[in-house]
C-alpha positions in Angstrom: 177.2 66.4 53.4 178.0 69.8 53.7 181.2 71.2 52.6 182.8 70.5 55.5 182.0 66.8 55.2 179.4 66.7 57.9 176.4 64.5 57.2 173.0 67.0 57.3 170.2 65.7 59.3 166.5 66.9 58.5 163.4 66.3 60.9 162.6 63.6 58.1 165.6 61.8 58.6 165.5 61.8 62.3 162.0 60.4 62.4 162.4 57.7 59.9 165.7 56.7 61.9 163.5 56.6 65.2 160.8 55.2 63.0 162.3 52.7 60.8 166.2 52.6 60.8 166.4 49.7 57.7 164.1 52.3 55.6 166.7 55.1 56.4 169.4 52.5 55.2 167.0 51.6 51.8 166.1 55.6 50.8 169.1 57.6 52.0 172.1 55.1 51.8 171.0 53.4 48.8 168.6 55.4 47.1 165.6 52.8 46.6 162.6 54.7 46.6 159.0 54.2 46.9 156.4 54.8 43.8 154.0 56.7 44.9 150.3 56.9 43.5 149.0 59.6 41.2 146.9 60.7 44.2 150.1 61.3 46.3 151.3 63.3 43.6 148.3 65.3 43.6 149.0 66.0 47.0 152.6 66.3 47.0 152.3 69.1 43.6 149.6 70.9 45.9 151.5 71.2 48.8 154.3 72.7 47.2 152.3 74.9 45.6 151.1 76.3 48.5 154.5 76.4 50.4 156.4 78.3 47.3 153.1 80.6 47.5 153.6 81.5 50.6 157.3 81.9 50.7 156.4 84.1 47.7 154.2 86.8 49.7 155.8 86.9 52.5 159.1 88.2 49.9 157.1 90.6 48.4 156.8 88.6 45.1 153.9 88.4 42.7 151.7 85.6 43.7 148.9 86.5 40.8 150.1 83.8 38.2 150.1 81.1 41.0 146.3 81.9 41.9 145.5 82.5 38.6 146.2 78.7 37.8 144.5 77.0 41.1 140.6 78.2 42.7 141.5 75.9 45.5 144.6 77.7 46.2 143.5 80.9 45.9 140.3 80.1 48.4 143.0 78.4 50.9 145.2 81.5 51.1 142.4 84.0 51.6 141.1 81.5 54.1 144.4 81.4 56.0 144.8 85.2 55.8 141.4 85.9 57.3 142.2 83.1 60.2 145.8 84.6 61.0 145.6 88.9 60.8 149.5 89.0 61.4 150.1 87.5 58.2 149.2 90.9 57.4 150.3 93.1 60.0 153.5 93.0 61.8 153.9 95.6 64.8 157.3 97.7 64.8 158.7 95.6 67.7 158.4 92.3 65.6 160.1 90.7 63.0 159.7 87.8 60.5 160.8 85.8 58.0 159.9 83.5 55.4 161.6 79.8 54.9 164.2 80.6 57.9 167.0 78.0 57.8 169.2 77.2 60.6 171.6 75.1 61.2 173.1 72.8 64.5 176.4 70.8 64.4 175.8 68.0 67.3 178.0 65.0 67.4 179.6 65.2 64.2 176.2 66.1 62.5 174.9 68.8 61.2 171.1 69.4 62.0 169.0 71.2 59.7 165.7 73.1 59.9 163.8 75.5 57.9 160.7 77.1 59.4 158.0 78.2 56.7 157.6 81.6 58.9 159.6 82.5 61.8 158.1 85.9 63.7 160.8 87.4 66.7 159.2 89.5 68.8 161.4 90.6 72.4 160.6 87.9 74.6 159.2 86.1 72.2 159.9 83.9 69.4 157.1 81.7 67.2 157.4 78.9 64.8 154.8 78.8 61.8 154.3 75.9 59.8 151.8 75.2 57.0 150.5 71.7 56.9 148.7 70.9 53.6 146.6 68.0 55.1 143.7 67.6 57.5 144.5 68.3 61.5 145.1 64.7 62.9 142.4 63.2 65.6 145.3 62.8 67.9 147.6 65.7 68.7 150.2 64.0 70.5 151.2 62.2 67.5 152.2 65.5 66.3 153.5 66.6 69.8 156.3 63.4 69.7 157.3 63.9 65.9 160.7 64.9 65.4 159.7 67.8 63.3 158.0 69.5 66.7 161.2 68.3 68.6 163.7 69.1 66.2 162.4 72.8 65.3 161.9 74.5 68.6 165.3 72.3 70.2 167.3 74.2 67.5 166.0 77.6 67.5 166.4 77.2 71.6 169.5 76.3 71.3 170.6 79.1 68.0 168.8 81.9 69.4 169.0 84.2 73.3 165.2 83.0 73.6 164.8 81.2 76.5 162.8 77.6 76.0 159.6 78.9 77.9 159.6 81.8 75.2 159.4 79.7 72.0 156.4 78.1 70.2 155.6 76.0 67.1 152.1 76.3 65.4 150.6 74.3 62.4 148.5 75.8 60.8 146.2 73.2 58.6 145.1 74.9 55.5 143.3 72.1 53.6 139.9 73.0 52.4 136.6 72.3 52.5 137.1 72.8 56.4 138.2 76.3 58.0 142.3 76.9 59.2 143.0 74.9 62.2 145.9 75.0 64.5 148.0 73.2 66.9 150.5 75.7 68.9 152.7 73.5 71.1 154.7 75.6 73.5 157.9 74.7 75.1 160.2 74.3 78.1 163.7 73.7 79.8 162.6 70.4 80.3 161.6 69.2 77.2 164.9 70.8 76.2 166.8 68.7 78.2 164.9 64.9 76.9 165.2 66.4 73.4 168.8 67.0 74.0 169.3 63.9 75.3 167.5 62.0 72.9 169.0 63.3 70.1 172.6 62.2 71.1 171.2 58.6 71.9 169.9 58.5 68.1 172.8 60.3 66.4 174.8 57.8 68.9 172.8 54.9 67.7 173.1 56.2 63.5 177.1 56.7 63.9 177.2 52.8 65.1 175.0 52.0 62.5 176.9 53.8 59.7 180.2 52.0 60.9 178.8 48.8 61.0 177.0 49.4 57.4 180.3 50.6 55.7 183.0 48.7 57.4 181.3 45.4 58.2 178.4 45.5 55.7 176.0 45.0 58.8 172.6 46.1 57.8 170.4 49.0 60.1 168.8 46.7 62.3 165.0 46.3 62.8 163.2 47.5 65.6 161.5 45.4 68.1 158.2 44.4 66.9 158.4 46.4 63.6 156.6 43.5 61.6 153.3 44.9 63.5 154.2 48.6 64.4 156.5 49.4 61.5 154.7 51.3 58.1 157.5 50.8 56.5 158.1 47.1 57.4 157.1 45.3 54.2 159.0 48.3 52.3 162.0 47.2 53.1 161.5 43.6 52.4 161.2 44.7 49.0 157.2 45.3 48.3 156.0 48.6 47.7 153.5 50.7 49.6 150.5 50.6 47.2 150.8 46.3 47.6 149.9 46.4 50.7 146.6 45.9 52.3 147.3 46.2 55.9 148.7 49.7 55.9 146.0 51.3 58.3 144.9 55.1 58.5 147.4 55.7 61.5 150.5 54.7 59.4 149.1 57.0 56.7 149.0 59.4 58.5 153.1 58.8 59.9 153.5 58.2 56.2 151.8 61.5 55.1 153.8 63.7 57.7 156.6 63.5 55.5 155.4 64.4 52.1 155.9 68.1 52.5 159.3 69.4 53.0 160.1 72.4 52.9 160.1 74.2 49.1 163.6 76.6 47.9 162.8 79.7 46.1 
């Protein structure tokens, strides 16, 4: 919660609520985490280091000590800078900021986003996000993920930009592939749908919280979750690493939640 007593929700919270309400209860209400493997921890650590590297670079702080410790980090940064020229150059009409935070109060909740890099021009705004895993084979999965939807929605709601003037670009920086990107534009129709879906999801959350706190009723499973939810067995007391049936599609969903924004 923030100092005014509002519950803060990020894109990860929203995605988990929409994917598996019982896992939301398990992680955020009961504080029951799931152990991760050493391989996953290595990925988390590298991703955090890359985000910190990009943040410090944009702030004009020294990054030499980070680059000296990890040759792959140095190579990934150089490849990204070579591919995205405006990381080095910005015109007088542009403004940019790393780790740019915005909040929006909606239905009694405080929605929060942190953009890895926000570039603003008089009639256009672009959100950039660094991804430290390989580009997904099906971009539609990322298009419907709440990070994409919430990042675009909040900028439209908290600025003078029209939805049509806003875009979000994901840069996938993990070597050995060259940096690749996916750009999602925005429009008024998407904005209206995002607003309606947010209202519906937040109202659901309010009902689930009231039932949980006042009546001891657990958050409900979604329909067909036994076969479609990557967290189903976790909410039944098993860890992800004990499950042999989690496929690459579900692994991708789990990976989306791995790297949170890194505060300085």
